[in-house]
C-alpha positions in Angstrom: -31.3 13.7 -35.1 -32.1 10.3 -33.6 -28.8 10.4 -31.8 -29.9 13.4 -29.7 -33.1 11.6 -28.9 -31.2 8.5 -27.8 -28.9 10.5 -25.6 -31.8 12.4 -24.0 -33.6 9.1 -23.3 -30.4 7.6 -21.8 -29.9 10.7 -19.6 -33.6 10.4 -18.4 -33.1 6.7 -17.6 -29.9 7.5 -15.7 -31.6 10.3 -13.8 -34.6 8.1 -13.0 -32.3 5.3 -11.7 -30.4 7.8 -9.5 -33.7 9.2 -8.1 -33.2 12.6 -9.5 -36.0 14.5 -11.2 -35.9 14.4 -15.0 -35.8 17.5 -17.1 -37.3 17.5 -20.6 -34.5 19.5 -22.1 -30.9 19.9 -20.7 -29.9 23.5 -20.0 -27.0 25.0 -22.0 -25.1 26.2 -18.9 -23.2 24.0 -16.5 -23.8 24.6 -12.9 -20.7 24.6 -10.7 -20.2 21.7 -8.3 -20.8 22.5 -4.7 -17.6 22.8 -2.8 -17.1 20.2 -0.1 -15.0 20.5 2.9 -12.0 18.9 1.2 -9.8 21.4 -0.4 -6.0 21.9 -0.6 -6.2 24.8 1.9 -8.3 22.9 4.5 -6.2 19.7 4.5 -4.8 19.1 7.9 -1.0 19.0 7.9 0.7 15.9 9.3 3.4 17.9 11.1 6.1 15.8 9.6 8.4 17.7 7.2 10.4 16.3 4.3 13.6 15.8 6.3 12.3 13.2 8.8 10.6 11.4 5.9 13.9 11.4 4.0 15.8 10.0 7.0 13.2 7.2 7.4 13.4 6.4 3.7 17.2 6.3 3.9 17.2 4.0 6.9 14.6 1.6 5.4 16.2 1.4 2.0 19.7 1.1 3.3 18.8 -1.7 5.6 16.9 -3.6 3.0 19.6 -3.4 0.4 22.3 -4.1 3.0 20.5 -7.3 4.1 19.7 -8.4 0.6 23.3 -8.0 -0.6 24.6 -9.7 2.6 22.6 -12.8 1.9 23.3 -12.7 -1.8 27.0 -12.0 -1.6 27.9 -15.4 -3.0 26.6 -14.2 -6.5 29.3 -13.0 -8.8 27.7 -9.6 -9.6 26.7 -8.6 -6.1 29.1 -6.1 -4.6 30.0 -5.2 -1.1 26.9 -5.0 1.2 28.2 -1.9 3.0 28.7 0.1 -0.1 25.5 -1.1 -1.6 23.5 -0.2 1.5 25.1 3.2 1.8 24.4 3.9 -1.8 20.8 3.0 -1.5 20.5 5.1 1.7 22.0 8.2 0.1 19.9 7.8 -3.0 16.7 7.3 -1.0 17.5 10.2 1.2 17.9 12.7 -1.6 15.0 11.3 -3.6 12.6 11.6 -0.6 14.0 15.0 0.2 13.4 16.4 -3.3 10.0 14.8 -3.7 8.9 15.9 -0.2 9.8 19.5 -1.0 8.0 19.4 -4.4 4.8 18.1 -3.0 4.7 20.6 -0.2 4.5 18.0 2.6 
């Protein structure tokens, strides 16, 4: 039973440090947390759908991969920069499109 006494003492110390009034015995029921103004329904939409985000992702990833493979073309395992950039752009487009639709944005 000393564990319960230690836990109650610890809870009283925490309540005292937070400035909340202490209770001699914790209640058996848990009170619900007050709802703040942040909820999934009250979130403001950004107005940008998944398609523009997918296009932006495709352009950025395609450009980065094209530039990197253009500068590293002298390595034996690096392929054509155009096909690498297009592959990265297509992959990024479909990935962003699917993830954008799944998250509801």
